[in-house]
C-alpha positions in Angstrom: -26.8 -39.5 -23.7 -27.1 -41.9 -21.4 -24.5 -41.9 -18.4 -23.5 -45.0 -17.4 -24.3 -46.2 -13.6 -21.2 -48.0 -11.8 -22.1 -50.9 -9.6 -21.0 -48.8 -6.8 -23.4 -45.8 -7.5 -26.3 -48.5 -7.6 -25.5 -50.0 -4.5 -24.7 -46.4 -2.8 -28.5 -45.4 -3.9 -29.8 -49.1 -2.9 -28.2 -48.8 0.5 -29.8 -45.3 0.9 -33.2 -46.4 -0.1 -33.1 -49.8 2.1 -33.4 -52.3 -1.2 -31.7 -55.5 -0.7 -32.9 -57.2 -3.8 -31.7 -56.9 -7.2 -34.8 -57.6 -9.1 -35.1 -53.5 -9.7 -31.4 -53.1 -10.9 -32.1 -52.3 -14.5 -34.9 -50.0 -13.6 -32.8 -48.3 -10.7 -29.7 -47.8 -12.9 -32.2 -46.2 -15.7 -33.5 -44.0 -13.2 -30.3 -42.8 -11.9 -28.9 -42.3 -15.5 -31.9 -40.2 -16.4 -31.7 -38.3 -13.1 -27.9 -37.2 -14.0 -28.9 -36.4 -17.6 -31.8 -33.9 -15.9 -29.5 -32.2 -13.1 -26.5 -31.9 -15.6 -29.4 -30.1 -17.9 -30.6 -27.8 -14.8 -27.1 -27.4 -13.3 -24.2 -28.1 -15.5 -21.6 -30.6 -16.1 -20.4 -33.1 -13.0 -18.8 -36.3 -12.6 -21.6 -38.8 -10.7 -18.5 -40.6 -9.6 -16.2 -37.8 -8.8 -15.3 -36.6 -5.2 -15.0 -32.6 -5.3 -17.8 -30.7 -3.4 -19.7 -30.2 -6.6 -19.6 -33.7 -7.7 -20.9 -34.9 -4.1 -23.5 -32.1 -4.0 -24.6 -33.5 -7.6 -24.6 -36.8 -6.6 -27.1 -36.1 -3.7 -29.4 -34.2 -5.9 -29.5 -37.0 -8.3 -30.0 -39.4 -5.5 -32.7 -37.3 -4.4 -34.4 -36.8 -7.7 -34.3 -40.4 -8.1 -36.0 -41.2 -5.1 -39.1 -38.8 -6.3 -39.2 -40.6 -9.6 -39.1 -44.0 -7.9 -42.0 -42.9 -5.6 -43.8 -41.6 -8.4 -43.3 -38.0 -7.3 -41.3 -36.6 -9.4 -43.6 -33.4 -9.8 -42.7 -32.2 -6.3 -39.0 -32.5 -6.9 -38.0 -29.0 -8.6 -40.1 -27.1 -5.7 -38.7 -28.8 -2.9 -34.9 -28.7 -4.1 -34.9 -25.0 -6.1 -32.5 -23.8 -3.5 -30.3 -26.8 -4.1 -30.6 -26.8 -7.8 -29.9 -23.2 -7.9 -27.0 -23.5 -5.5 -25.4 -26.2 -7.7 -25.8 -24.2 -11.0 -24.1 -21.5 -9.3 -21.1 -23.5 -8.0 -20.8 -25.0 -11.3 -20.7 -21.8 -13.2 -18.4 -20.3 -10.6 -16.0 -23.1 -11.0 -16.2 -23.0 -14.8 -15.4 -18.8 -14.7 -12.6 -19.5 -12.2 -11.1 -22.5 -14.4 -11.2 -20.1 -17.4 -9.6 -17.1 -15.7 -7.0 -19.6 -14.6 -6.5 -20.7 -18.3 -6.6 -17.3 -19.4 -3.8 -15.7 -17.0 -1.8 -18.9 -17.5 -1.9 -18.5 -21.3 -1.1 -14.8 -21.2 1.6 -15.0 -18.8 3.0 -17.8 -20.7 2.5 -17.2 -23.7 1.7 -13.6 -24.5 3.2 -11.0 -26.2 
């Protein structure tokens, strides 16, 4: 599944990379989209447009991975960001477990016999 990269996300990445021209926009959108899918595959679901701690942490990793791809250095990304990737994966899983526990408690309390 290809993630749609908004103009705001693209501009944020371009500002970070000091890219002022529009000639590479289609390629940058594609690279960002692939990076979202890759980080979600390694860590779990997040919203690249979201504002939660997890979403912002994930966006940081997406931008870093895209920077590595852009500079033809992807083979170094996972080693250099292993701690961040693992941390994000754990944060996403703990959030999922917390959400699941809240849902189970609410369902049992409200509708349990």
